[in-house]
C-alpha positions, 0 to 999 in steps of 0.5 A: 580348837576355834577357828582362827579368823583370816585378817581383815583390810581396815573397811572390815572386808574380806581380804583381796588380792591372790593366794600369796597375798592372802596367806602373807596377810593372815601371816602377818595377822597370826604371827603378830596376835599369837607370835609366830611361835604360837602359830602353828602351820593347820592355824595358817591354812585355815585362816587362809581357806586352803587344807596345809599341803596347799599351804606348802605349795605356796609359801614353804617353811614359816620360817620363810615366811617371816623372812620374807616378811621381815626382809620386806619390811626392812627394804620398803624402810631403807627404800624411802629413807634413801629416797630423803635427800642427802643435801638435807640439813640433819633437821629435815632429814630427821622429820623426815625418817621419823615421818615415814617410821611414825608413816609406816608402824601406824599404817601397818602396824601388825608387819612392824610388830612382826619384825619388831618383835619376831626377828629372834625367831629367824635361825642362822643366815637368814638372823644374819640378813635380817639383822644385816638391814636392821643396820643398814636401816639405823645406820641411816638416822645414826648418820643423820643424828652424827651429822645434827653433832658434828654440826651443832645443830643437835646437842645429846651426851650419847647419838647412840643411846639418843637414835634407839630412844627415837626409834622405841618412841616411834616405834612405839605408835604401833601399838596404840594409834588408831586412824578412827581416834582422835588424833589425824596421820598428819598431827601424830607425824608431824608431833612425833617430828617435833619430839624428836627433834625437843630430844636431839635439844633442837626444838622447833614449834608445832606449824613449824615443822609442820610446814618443814614436812609439807614443803618435804612432800613425802607422799610420792615417797611413801607411794613408791615403797607403800605402793599398796597403800594410801595415804 
């Protein structure tokens, strides 16, 4: 079997950091590209350049690693979303949630793909804990949509379907967005916020959404939840 290539940074260089961080990044890359079940311990060890027995010392089991990746990803999203003030009106809060979700999926496509696609690979208590975190995060979206509907700001027949549709739409950027493409991250997040409001029968023009996001100033929120990333 050919040697698996290790994960790369956006600049194309080798991954930096300690062994544990290198293992995590290698796991994210392999789980995203090969799938959790199709990734063997040997492939993971080879990607980091260590032997299998040493790998267990750092990561425990493969499921331990997937669980840690899943928990960390959801907690980052929850932490970022929790920083949006509950005093903001539903339109602004929804735009903030869309921005953070789209930003995280566009800048961390492999990690978010692993969480979105491999959650089912967890078993028992770990699956229950991961689902609890997912539900807590999605509950923040449900709350904003419910508040908007109650105030007459949003108009949707089924808020649950609207929430699912919005999350699926925003998560999809992980599969196609490229920083080297024609669309900037700023335009991406603004356009998705505009589309989200339109889906909830609360359309706003692009420039209004752009100013709204500028006023929110979400860079400190992103820096707190994803300190290793640059916005």
